[in-house]
TORKERO-10596 format. One line per 5 residues: for each residue x, y, z negated of C-alpha. Coordinates in steps of 0.5 Angstrom, whole numbers, padded with zeros to 4 digits. Example, Ala and Ser with C-alpha at 12.3 -4.5 7.8 and 13.67 -1.06 7.14 Angstrom:
BEGIN
0025,-0009,-0016 | 0027,-0002,-0014 $
! end
This chain:
BEGIN
-0131,0048,0036 | -0125,0052,0034 | -0126,0055,0027 | -0128,0062,0027 | -0122,0067,0026 $
-0124,0069,0019 | -0122,0062,0017 | -0115,0062,0021 | -0110,0064,0015 | -0105,0065,0021 $
-0109,0071,0023 | -0108,0078,0021 | -0112,0080,0015 | -0115,0086,0019 | -0118,0081,0024 $
-0120,0076,0019 | -0124,0082,0016 | -0127,0084,0022 | -0129,0078,0025 | -0133,0076,0018 $
-0136,0082,0017 | -0139,0082,0024 | -0142,0075,0023 | -0146,0077,0016 | -0153,0079,0015 $
-0154,0085,0011 | -0156,0081,0005 | -0150,0077,0005 | -0146,0084,0006 | -0150,0086,-0001 $
-0148,0080,-0004 | -0141,0081,-0004 | -0142,0088,-0007 | -0145,0084,-0013 | -0144,0079,-0019 $
-0147,0073,-0023 | -0145,0072,-0030 | -0142,0065,-0031 | -0147,0063,-0036 | -0153,0064,-0032 $
-0150,0058,-0027 | -0151,0053,-0033 | -0156,0048,-0035 | -0156,0043,-0040 | -0148,0043,-0041 $
-0146,0043,-0034 | -0146,0047,-0027 | -0153,0048,-0024 | -0154,0048,-0017 | -0161,0050,-0018 $
-0159,0056,-0021 | -0154,0057,-0016 | -0159,0057,-0011 | -0163,0062,-0014 | -0158,0067,-0016 $
-0153,0066,-0010 | -0156,0064,-0004 | -0153,0069,0000 | -0146,0068,-0004 | -0143,0073,-0009 $
-0137,0078,-0009 | -0135,0076,-0016 | -0137,0071,-0022 | -0136,0074,-0029 | -0132,0072,-0035 $
-0132,0064,-0036 | -0126,0065,-0041 | -0129,0071,-0045 | -0136,0068,-0045 | -0135,0061,-0047 $
-0132,0056,-0051 | -0129,0052,-0046 | -0122,0050,-0046 | -0117,0050,-0040 | -0119,0044,-0037 $
-0126,0045,-0038 | -0126,0052,-0035 | -0122,0050,-0029 | -0127,0045,-0027 | -0133,0049,-0028 $
-0130,0054,-0024 | -0129,0049,-0019 | -0136,0047,-0019 | -0138,0054,-0017 | -0133,0055,-0012 $
-0135,0049,-0008 | -0142,0050,-0008 | -0141,0057,-0005 | -0136,0054,0000 | -0141,0048,0002 $
-0148,0051,0001 | -0148,0058,0003 | -0148,0060,0011 | -0141,0063,0011 | -0137,0060,0005 $
-0134,0066,0002 | -0131,0064,-0005 | -0132,0068,-0011 | -0127,0072,-0015 | -0127,0070,-0022 $
-0126,0076,-0027 | -0123,0076,-0034 | -0120,0080,-0039 | -0113,0080,-0042 | -0111,0087,-0045 $
-0107,0083,-0051 | -0107,0076,-0048 | -0112,0072,-0043 | -0119,0073,-0047 | -0120,0065,-0047 $
-0120,0059,-0051 | -0113,0056,-0053 | -0110,0062,-0049 | -0104,0066,-0053 | -0106,0072,-0056 $
-0101,0077,-0056 | -0100,0084,-0060 | -0106,0089,-0058 | -0104,0094,-0053 | -0102,0099,-0058 $
-0098,0094,-0061 | -0094,0093,-0055 | -0093,0100,-0054 | -0090,0101,-0060 | -0084,0096,-0057 $
-0083,0101,-0052 | -0081,0095,-0048 | -0083,0095,-0041 | -0079,0089,-0039 | -0082,0085,-0045 $
-0089,0087,-0043 | -0088,0085,-0036 | -0086,0078,-0038 | -0092,0078,-0043 | -0096,0079,-0036 $
-0093,0074,-0033 | -0095,0069,-0038 | -0102,0071,-0037 | -0102,0071,-0030 | -0100,0063,-0030 $
-0105,0062,-0035 | -0111,0065,-0031 | -0108,0062,-0025 | -0109,0055,-0028 | -0116,0056,-0029 $
-0117,0059,-0022 | -0119,0067,-0025 | -0116,0072,-0020 | -0118,0078,-0023 | -0117,0081,-0030 $
-0120,0088,-0032 | -0113,0090,-0035 | -0109,0094,-0036 | -0112,0100,-0040 | -0109,0106,-0037 $
-0112,0111,-0041 | -0108,0116,-0045 | -0111,0116,-0052 | -0111,0123,-0055 | -0117,0122,-0059 $
-0115,0118,-0066 | -0123,0118,-0068 | -0124,0114,-0062 | -0125,0106,-0063 | -0121,0104,-0057 $
-0114,0107,-0058 | -0112,0100,-0060 | -0113,0098,-0053 | -0109,0103,-0050 | -0101,0105,-0049 $
-0102,0111,-0054 | -0102,0118,-0053 | -0096,0120,-0048 | -0097,0119,-0040 | -0090,0117,-0039 $
-0090,0112,-0044 | -0097,0109,-0041 | -0094,0110,-0034 | -0088,0106,-0035 | -0092,0100,-0039 $
-0098,0100,-0035 | -0093,0099,-0028 | -0089,0093,-0032 | -0096,0090,-0034 | -0099,0091,-0027 $
-0092,0088,-0023 | -0092,0082,-0028 | -0099,0080,-0027 | -0100,0081,-0019 | -0093,0079,-0018 $
-0089,0081,-0011 | -0094,0077,-0007 | -0102,0078,-0009 | -0103,0071,-0006 | -0099,0068,-0012 $
-0102,0073,-0017 | -0108,0076,-0021 | -0111,0082,-0019 | -0110,0088,-0024 | -0115,0093,-0026 $
-0113,0100,-0028 | -0118,0102,-0033 | -0122,0107,-0034 | -0122,0112,-0029 | -0122,0118,-0032 $
-0121,0122,-0038 | -0124,0117,-0043 | -0119,0117,-0048 | -0121,0125,-0050 | -0128,0124,-0051 $
-0132,0129,-0055 | -0132,0128,-0062 | -0128,0121,-0061 | -0135,0118,-0059 | -0135,0112,-0054 $
-0138,0114,-0047 | -0138,0122,-0049 | -0136,0127,-0044 | -0129,0129,-0044 | -0128,0137,-0043 $
-0121,0137,-0039 | -0119,0142,-0034 | -0117,0140,-0027 | -0109,0141,-0028 | -0109,0137,-0035 $
-0114,0131,-0031 | -0108,0130,-0026 | -0102,0131,-0030 | -0104,0127,-0036 | -0110,0123,-0035 $
-0109,0121,-0028 | -0101,0120,-0029 | -0101,0113,-0031 | -0106,0111,-0025 | -0101,0114,-0020 $
-0095,0111,-0023 | -0099,0104,-0022 | -0101,0105,-0015 | -0095,0108,-0012 | -0090,0103,-0016 $
-0094,0097,-0017 | -0099,0097,-0012 | -0105,0097,-0017 | -0110,0093,-0013 | -0116,0095,-0017 $
-0119,0101,-0021 | -0125,0101,-0026 | -0129,0107,-0027 | -0130,0110,-0034 | -0136,0111,-0038 $
-0136,0118,-0039 | -0137,0125,-0035 | -0131,0130,-0033 | -0134,0137,-0032 | -0141,0134,-0032 $
-0139,0129,-0026 | -0140,0122,-0029 | -0134,0118,-0027 | -0138,0112,-0024 | -0142,0116,-0019 $
-0138,0122,-0017 | -0135,0122,-0010 | -0130,0128,-0013 | -0127,0123,-0018 | -0127,0116,-0014 $
-0126,0118,-0007 | -0123,0125,-0007 | -0118,0124,-0013 | -0117,0117,-0013 | -0117,0115,-0006 $
-0115,0122,-0003 | -0110,0125,-0008 | -0107,0118,-0011 | -0107,0114,-0005 | -0111,0108,-0008 $
-0113,0103,-0003 | -0116,0097,-0007 | -0123,0096,-0010 | -0126,0100,-0015 | -0131,0096,-0020 $
-0136,0098,-0024 | -0135,0098,-0032 | -0141,0094,-0034 | -0147,0097,-0033 | -0145,0103,-0030 $
-0150,0104,-0025 | -0156,0103,-0030 | -0152,0108,-0035 | -0153,0113,-0029 | -0160,0113,-0031 $
-0160,0112,-0038 | -0155,0116,-0041 | -0152,0121,-0035 | -0159,0122,-0033 | -0157,0124,-0026 $
-0161,0118,-0022 | -0169,0117,-0024 | -0169,0110,-0021 | -0164,0104,-0020 | -0165,0105,-0012 $
-0162,0112,-0013 | -0157,0110,-0018 | -0154,0105,-0013 | -0154,0110,-0007 | -0150,0115,-0012 $
-0145,0110,-0014 | -0144,0106,-0007 | -0143,0113,-0004 | -0138,0115,-0009 | -0134,0109,-0008 $
-0136,0104,-0013 | -0135,0098,-0009 | -0137,0092,-0014 | -0143,0092,-0019 | -0141,0089,-0025 $
-0143,0085,-0029 | -0149,0082,-0025 | -0152,0085,-0019 | -0158,0090,-0022 | -0158,0096,-0018 $
-0154,0094,-0012 | -0160,0089,-0011 | -0164,0095,-0008 | -0158,0097,-0003 | -0162,0092,0002 $
-0168,0096,0002 | -0164,0103,0002 | -0161,0101,0009 | -0167,0098,0012 | -0171,0104,0010 $
-0166,0109,0013 | -0164,0112,0006 | -0157,0109,0006 | -0153,0108,0012 | -0150,0101,0013 $
-0143,0104,0014 | -0143,0106,0007 | -0144,0098,0005 | -0139,0096,0010 | -0134,0101,0008 $
-0134,0097,0001 | -0135,0091,0004 | -0128,0091,0008 | -0124,0093,0001 | -0127,0087,-0002 $
-0126,0082,0004 | -0119,0084,0005 | -0117,0083,-0002 | -0120,0076,-0002 | -0116,0074,0004 $
-0110,0077,0001 | -0111,0073,-0005 | -0111,0067,-0001 | -0118,0065,-0004 | -0121,0062,0003 $
-0115,0057,0003 | -0114,0056,-0004 | -0120,0056,-0008 | -0120,0050,-0013 | -0115,0048,-0018 $
-0113,0042,-0022 | -0116,0041,-0028 | -0111,0036,-0031 | -0106,0041,-0031 | -0110,0047,-0033 $
-0107,0047,-0040 | -0100,0046,-0038 | -0098,0054,-0039 | -0102,0055,-0046 | -0099,0055,-0053 $
-0092,0053,-0051 | -0086,0054,-0055 | -0084,0059,-0050 | -0090,0063,-0050 | -0091,0062,-0058 $
-0084,0065,-0059 | -0085,0071,-0054 | -0092,0072,-0058 | -0087,0072,-0064 | -0082,0077,-0061 $
-0087,0082,-0059 | -0090,0082,-0065 | -0084,0083,-0069 | -0082,0089,-0065 | -0088,0092,-0065 $
-0088,0093,-0072 | -0086,0100,-0074 | -0082,0102,-0081 | -0085,0109,-0083 | -0082,0109,-0090 $
-0076,0106,-0093 | -0074,0109,-0100 | -0068,0107,-0103 | -0067,0101,-0098 | -0073,0097,-0101 $
-0073,0093,-0094 | -0071,0088,-0092 | -0073,0084,-0099 | -0068,0078,-0101 | -0072,0072,-0099 $
-0069,0069,-0106 | -0073,0075,-0110 | -0076,0071,-0116 | -0084,0073,-0116 | -0087,0077,-0110 $
-0094,0079,-0110 | -0098,0079,-0104 | -0104,0083,-0104 | -0110,0086,-0100 | -0115,0084,-0095 $
-0111,0083,-0089 | -0106,0078,-0093 | -0109,0072,-0091 | -0115,0073,-0086 | -0114,0070,-0079 $
-0119,0074,-0076 | -0116,0081,-0078 | -0110,0079,-0074 | -0115,0080,-0068 | -0116,0086,-0064 $
-0123,0087,-0060 | -0120,0084,-0054 | -0117,0078,-0057 | -0121,0072,-0055 | -0123,0070,-0062 $
-0126,0077,-0064 | -0129,0079,-0057 | -0133,0073,-0057 | -0137,0075,-0063 | -0141,0079,-0059 $
-0144,0072,-0056 | -0144,0068,-0062 | -0146,0073,-0067 | -0151,0076,-0062 | -0157,0071,-0064 $
-0162,0076,-0067 | -0156,0081,-0069 | -0155,0088,-0066 | -0151,0086,-0060 | -0156,0081,-0057 $
-0157,0086,-0051 | -0149,0087,-0050 | -0148,0080,-0047 | -0152,0074,-0045 | -0152,0068,-0049 $
-0152,0061,-0046 | -0156,0056,-0049 | -0151,0050,-0047 | -0148,0048,-0053 | -0141,0046,-0050 $
-0141,0053,-0047 | -0142,0057,-0053 | -0135,0060,-0055 | -0136,0060,-0063 | -0130,0062,-0068 $
-0125,0059,-0064 | -0118,0061,-0066 | -0111,0059,-0063 | -0106,0057,-0068 | -0105,0063,-0072 $
-0100,0064,-0078 | -0103,0069,-0083 | -0098,0074,-0087 | -0098,0070,-0093 | -0097,0064,-0089 $
-0091,0067,-0086 | -0088,0070,-0093 | -0089,0063,-0096 | -0085,0060,-0090 | -0079,0065,-0090 $
-0078,0065,-0098 | -0073,0061,-0102 | -0076,0055,-0105 | -0075,0058,-0112 | -0079,0064,-0110 $
-0086,0065,-0113 | -0092,0068,-0109 | -0097,0071,-0113 | -0103,0072,-0108 | -0110,0076,-0110 $
-0114,0079,-0104 | -0116,0085,-0109 | -0122,0087,-0104 | -0125,0086,-0097 | -0124,0091,-0092 $
-0130,0095,-0093 | -0132,0093,-0100 | -0135,0099,-0103 | -0134,0097,-0111 | -0130,0091,-0111 $
-0129,0087,-0117 | -0122,0084,-0115 | -0118,0090,-0116 | -0117,0089,-0123 | -0114,0082,-0121 $
-0110,0084,-0116 | -0107,0089,-0121 | -0105,0084,-0126 | -0102,0080,-0121 | -0098,0086,-0119 $
-0095,0087,-0126 | -0092,0080,-0126 | -0088,0081,-0120 | -0082,0084,-0118 | -0085,0087,-0111 $
-0092,0088,-0109 | -0093,0087,-0101 | -0100,0090,-0100 | -0104,0089,-0094 | -0109,0094,-0092 $
-0112,0096,-0085 | -0119,0095,-0081 | -0123,0089,-0078 | -0122,0090,-0070 | -0128,0088,-0066 $
-0135,0090,-0063 | -0140,0088,-0068 | -0143,0093,-0073 | -0138,0090,-0079 | -0132,0092,-0075 $
-0128,0098,-0077 | -0125,0100,-0070 | -0125,0097,-0063 | -0130,0099,-0057 | -0137,0102,-0060 $
-0133,0103,-0067 | -0131,0110,-0067 | -0130,0114,-0074 | -0130,0121,-0077 | -0126,0119,-0083 $
-0118,0116,-0081 | -0117,0114,-0088 | -0117,0107,-0090 | -0124,0104,-0090 | -0128,0101,-0096 $
-0124,0101,-0103 | -0117,0100,-0100 | -0114,0106,-0102 | -0116,0105,-0109 | -0113,0098,-0109 $
-0107,0101,-0106 | -0107,0107,-0112 | -0108,0102,-0117 | -0102,0097,-0115 | -0097,0103,-0115 $
-0100,0105,-0122 | -0098,0098,-0124 | -0090,0101,-0124 | -0088,0095,-0119 | -0085,0097,-0113 $
-0090,0097,-0107 | -0089,0096,-0100 | -0096,0098,-0096 | -0097,0094,-0089 | -0102,0097,-0085 $
-0106,0092,-0080 | -0110,0096,-0076 | -0112,0098,-0069 | -0114,0105,-0072 | -0109,0111,-0072 $
-0110,0112,-0080 | -0109,0118,-0084 | -0104,0116,-0090 | -0101,0122,-0094 | -0102,0119,-0101 $
-0099,0112,-0099 | -0093,0116,-0095 | -0092,0120,-0101 | -0093,0114,-0107 | -0091,0107,-0104 $
-0083,0106,-0103 | -0084,0103,-0096 | -0089,0103,-0091 | -0090,0098,-0085 | -0095,0099,-0079 $
-0097,0093,-0076 | -0102,0095,-0071 | -0106,0088,-0069 | -0100,0083,-0068 | -0104,0077,-0066 $
-0103,0070,-0067 | -0096,0070,-0069 | -0097,0076,-0073 | -0095,0073,-0080 | -0089,0070,-0078 $
-0087,0077,-0075 | -0088,0080,-0081 | -0084,0076,-0085 | -0078,0076,-0080 | -0078,0084,-0081 $
-0080,0084,-0089 | -0074,0079,-0090 | -0069,0081,-0086 | -0069,0076,-0080 | -0070,0082,-0075 $
-0069,0089,-0076 | -0075,0093,-0074 | -0075,0097,-0068 | -0082,0099,-0066 | -0083,0107,-0065 $
-0090,0110,-0066 | -0094,0111,-0059 | -0099,0115,-0063 | -0098,0121,-0068 | -0100,0120,-0075 $
-0104,0126,-0078 | -0105,0128,-0085 | -0112,0128,-0084 | -0118,0128,-0079 | -0118,0136,-0079 $
-0111,0137,-0076 | -0114,0134,-0069 | -0111,0134,-0064 | -0105,0132,-0066 | -0101,0129,-0060 $
-0094,0131,-0058 | -0093,0135,-0052 | -0099,0140,-0053 | -0098,0146,-0049 | -0099,0151,-0054 $
-0096,0153,-0059 | -0089,0151,-0057 | -0088,0149,-0065 | -0093,0144,-0065 | -0096,0148,-0071 $
-0103,0150,-0072 | -0102,0158,-0070 | -0097,0162,-0066 | -0095,0166,-0073 | -0095,0160,-0078 $
-0094,0153,-0076 | -0099,0150,-0082 | -0106,0151,-0083 | -0108,0155,-0089 | -0110,0149,-0093 $
-0105,0144,-0091 | -0099,0142,-0086 | -0100,0143,-0078 | -0095,0138,-0076 | -0096,0130,-0076 $
-0095,0126,-0082 | -0091,0122,-0078 | -0090,0124,-0070 | -0090,0120,-0064 | -0083,0116,-0063 $
-0082,0116,-0071 | -0079,0109,-0073 | -0074,0107,-0078 | -0069,0101,-0078 | -0066,0097,-0083 $
-0059,0099,-0081 | -0056,0105,-0079 | -0054,0108,-0072 | -0049,0114,-0070 | -0050,0118,-0064 $
-0044,0121,-0060 | -0042,0124,-0054 | -0048,0127,-0051 | -0048,0128,-0043 | -0052,0130,-0038 $
-0051,0128,-0031 | -0052,0135,-0028 | -0054,0142,-0030 | -0059,0143,-0025 | -0064,0138,-0022 $
-0070,0138,-0017 | -0076,0137,-0020 | -0077,0131,-0016 | -0070,0128,-0018 | -0068,0124,-0024 $
-0064,0127,-0029 | -0059,0122,-0032 | -0057,0123,-0040 | -0052,0119,-0043 | -0050,0118,-0051 $
-0046,0113,-0055 | -0049,0109,-0060 | -0045,0106,-0065 | -0049,0101,-0070 | -0046,0103,-0077 $
-0050,0099,-0081 | -0050,0091,-0083 | -0055,0088,-0078 | -0055,0087,-0071 | -0061,0091,-0068 $
-0065,0094,-0062 | -0065,0102,-0062 | -0070,0105,-0058 | -0067,0112,-0055 | -0073,0117,-0053 $
-0071,0123,-0049 | -0077,0128,-0048 | -0077,0135,-0045 | -0081,0141,-0043 | -0080,0147,-0039 $
-0078,0154,-0043 | -0084,0157,-0039 | -0090,0154,-0035 | -0092,0155,-0028 | -0099,0159,-0028 $
-0105,0156,-0024 | -0104,0161,-0019 | -0097,0158,-0017 | -0097,0151,-0015 | -0102,0145,-0015 $
-0105,0142,-0021 | -0100,0137,-0021 | -0094,0141,-0022 | -0093,0142,-0030 | -0092,0135,-0033 $
-0087,0134,-0038 | -0081,0129,-0037 | -0080,0123,-0041 | -0075,0117,-0041 | -0072,0112,-0046 $
-0067,0107,-0047 | -0067,0101,-0051 | -0060,0097,-0053 | -0058,0091,-0057 | -0053,0093,-0061 $
-0049,0088,-0066 | -0048,0089,-0073 | -0041,0093,-0075 | -0036,0091,-0080 | -0036,0097,-0085 $
-0029,0096,-0086 | -0026,0097,-0080 | -0026,0102,-0074 | -0025,0098,-0069 | -0031,0093,-0070 $
-0035,0099,-0070 | -0032,0101,-0063 | -0034,0094,-0061 | -0041,0095,-0063 | -0042,0101,-0059 $
-0047,0101,-0053 | -0048,0106,-0048 | -0055,0108,-0047 | -0057,0111,-0041 | -0064,0113,-0038 $
-0066,0117,-0032 | -0073,0121,-0031 | -0076,0125,-0026 | -0078,0132,-0029 | -0085,0133,-0026 $
-0091,0129,-0023 | -0092,0131,-0016 | -0098,0129,-0012 | -0096,0123,-0007 | -0095,0125,0001 $
-0100,0122,0006 | -0094,0118,0008 | -0092,0116,0001 | -0099,0114,0000 | -0099,0109,0006 $
-0093,0106,0004 | -0094,0106,-0003 | -0097,0099,-0004 | -0093,0095,0001 | -0086,0098,-0002 $
-0088,0096,-0009 | -0090,0089,-0007 | -0083,0088,-0004 | -0079,0089,-0010 | -0079,0083,-0014 $
-0081,0083,-0021 | -0075,0079,-0025 | -0075,0076,-0032 | -0071,0079,-0037 | -0066,0076,-0042 $
-0068,0077,-0049 | -0062,0082,-0051 | -0061,0086,-0045 | -0060,0093,-0044 | -0067,0095,-0043 $
-0069,0102,-0040 | -0076,0105,-0040 | -0075,0110,-0035 | -0076,0110,-0028 | -0073,0105,-0023 $
-0069,0111,-0020 | -0065,0111,-0026 | -0058,0111,-0024 | -0054,0105,-0025 | -0048,0105,-0030 $
-0041,0107,-0027 | -0036,0102,-0026 | -0032,0105,-0032 | -0037,0104,-0037 | -0039,0097,-0035 $
-0035,0095,-0041 | -0040,0098,-0046 | -0046,0095,-0042 | -0043,0088,-0042 | -0044,0087,-0050 $
-0043,0080,-0053 | -0049,0076,-0054 | -0052,0074,-0061 | -0051,0067,-0062 | -0058,0066,-0061 $
-0064,0070,-0059 | -0070,0072,-0063 | -0074,0068,-0058 | -0070,0062,-0059 | -0070,0063,-0067 $
-0078,0064,-0066 | -0078,0057,-0062 | -0074,0053,-0067 | -0077,0055,-0073 | -0084,0054,-0071 $
-0088,0050,-0076 | -0091,0043,-0074 | -0097,0044,-0079 | -0103,0047,-0076 | -0105,0053,-0081 $
-0112,0054,-0083 | -0117,0057,-0078 | -0114,0053,-0072 | -0119,0051,-0067 | -0121,0044,-0068 $
-0118,0039,-0063 $
! end
């Protein structure tokens, strides 16, 4: 007997979908809209067919997080995934494979995977090419273990600094978020989803402007701002990169819960934005319609509301959607609503090629993990994410031969504090620390010893270790912790001050602890009302400065901190965000001059929480101050302490010959801006050239659609060799022509563009970038350089790239905190 059509890989996907749908019972259909925890399928340290039979007799749509919920290494992860898929393919009636989903905001959230800088740090690089390259690494590592969907990237525009999840975002500007989000999706999904991983844009919608900065709280956003600001990164990812999945936000907008509103998930997402993929629930969304939003009074009511609104798949486990069968059988829900979501789910599984390639080779699973190239990329991204906020008297870079250096503060030598809330080591605390803790209800904990995640760190270099490796053999490194992140009355500050007095320079590493547990200061569920340094760290910094030793403050935190005292009193200040496993080496590279800092702020830093909102691009007043007649408050400044886009270098640049490609352009056309940049300083460096503009007048709501007033944005980044300060010719030869192009407004897609957006985006191949090339952050419609300007773009390449230097300088020894073999 011939195989059914749905088994025929040569048949069109639509025919395969319809053939399979016609063969399915109602129970099998509903099962595809649900999910099973991976750890629920384990018994006595191995996959349990008995538990699978109890949970997946009719199949399952997805399996939740093998990597992010266990301590399995790549080969074991792959073998476990194979066992699950083999059971589904052979023991269920129709043999429909599951989609294993994971997390990867800052690297694949799994043991042994490379942990890159947290998303807010990636945003500080302003480099879509580098983020796309990182996403390609994540793709290869996930494919190696059979995971085909990730719940990333976070496309929220973060405009509430008290919100703990700012660190997972690309910042406060919708255009920057759009460019970086598109790059991430392209790198992850590739130009052919059959060889890629489904990216999930989250959280739809308005999650980054919650009431009071509280996670899950309502967002008070009008329809115009909702579209031109918060929907903009989603629109770009959908139209330009073929975004295959979207996750709802927990919050409500104008009284509409995002996980149960057809106006948001159907009318806006699918209608206006043209989304064609699968909408998955943020974890426990359906239950929150009952418990938090109180728009449903039962699991059945919540399931009906969510499915009818367009929420296709319930995560992390089938709960309310288990009621769908009874709802259809009783006539309360039309089966066509189930079929609508089912078609999307099946279409994606066929598109991924899961029916033909559901297994992987465990013996090769570890190959793409922790290679010299991936470690070098992590180091490069970390170095380029660092933002130099202040450098009085050119204190930085330091001489590696400095006689005595004090390395102080809680973040100086703590592997854990280099991890963000969705880095594997920090994120899995909600599993292995939940034994009797406050997070016990968040994620299930497996009793199988081999599956427990534990505190497993990838090979990680702390700042103290990086500094010791960077200085001369004769340099004395004096170390004192001083205090912990949240010590109220630390006893170690006096020792730190004593150490500082004996040093030529003091490096004070302050910041926060990212994660989801109660002892964390920033991350999901960890919102804050005070944006100052937590605990006694401010006191530590003040007393070290009072010692008279030149002081550099290095902030290692995912939070937007208010640091007015530090900005005034320390000699130099560097924002390190949450740099990941290569953070220590990257910090040493910048502190001692191996790399010139090039990071720029993706968020504005306020003087105090009382200034909020302080994000750039606010519509009124145009001056950005506190009122129309005075730019300041009565008791303080109205402008940010450090604005969006701020970032210094340790070399100098000269800008000249500004040119506009045209005096006037249509609203949907790119505008080319060009200028000549000359490196007039002593060091080769990247220079990011941002260009943002707005209209002199604004269209009233009555004169156009809610999409018509978005500001334009664009930027370029160019590698410029160091000049010879004594000759004009050398300066001229080190010039670079920077160009960026940008559309001037976000416009709603036409029906024609909606239909073609996904396929056209897939046809454009994503190409690997070279380490030092002309990087443009503007839209793909930016014009190429003219022939007469080619010489400016074909600059001489440095003797070796930062990537190569990082790879060759990697130390062989395993630092403290590395995972046991």
